[in-house]
C-alpha positions, 0 to 999 in steps of 0.5 A: 288512178296514178301511174307507176312512173307518176307517182314520184312527182306527187306532192304527198306527205308520206311515199309508202312503197309496199310491193316493189323494191329499190324504187327509192333510187337516185333518179325518184329521189330527186322527184320526190315530194314527200317528208317521209318514206315509210312502206313495207317493201323490202330493199326500198333503197337501190343503194343503201348508202348512196340513197340513204345519204341522198334522202338525208341531204333532201331532208326526207326521213326514212324508216327502214324497211326492217323497222317497218316490218318487225311486227311479222318478225315479232309474230313468228318469233311468238309462234316459235317461243310460245308467247302469249298475246301480252308478251307479244304485244309488248315487243310490238309496242315497242317498235314505236320507241325504237323508231324514235331511238333510230331517228334520233340516233341518225340525227345525233350521229349525222348518218342515214337512219338505215345505218343508225338502225343497222348499228343499233342491230349490231349492238343488240346482237353483240350485247345478246352474245355477251 
């Protein structure tokens, strides 16, 4: 078993915070030895802008929490819109492609993945309004 404060010092491929927010912060980022952060906890970054950029600087790939949790939101949408399982699966399967698009855009624009994801979401909302 690993203590809650010891997890940040382990040599791991993926750090997956799944129950506690703000565990990615100035102190822990310096200690992390992972290549990827991908977990289901909400608000994983204590400060989205500061810590998002720190992860970029450290070369750690971050999958934003709302991206990781998209399947749950899609399921709620399914219930409200009475979608079929096939229609729902199409949306869920697209999470992978959206993840790759977010990572590519972040790299291209030299911004944290969180920022790229938010930009893309705002663009989709604006497009839907028009």
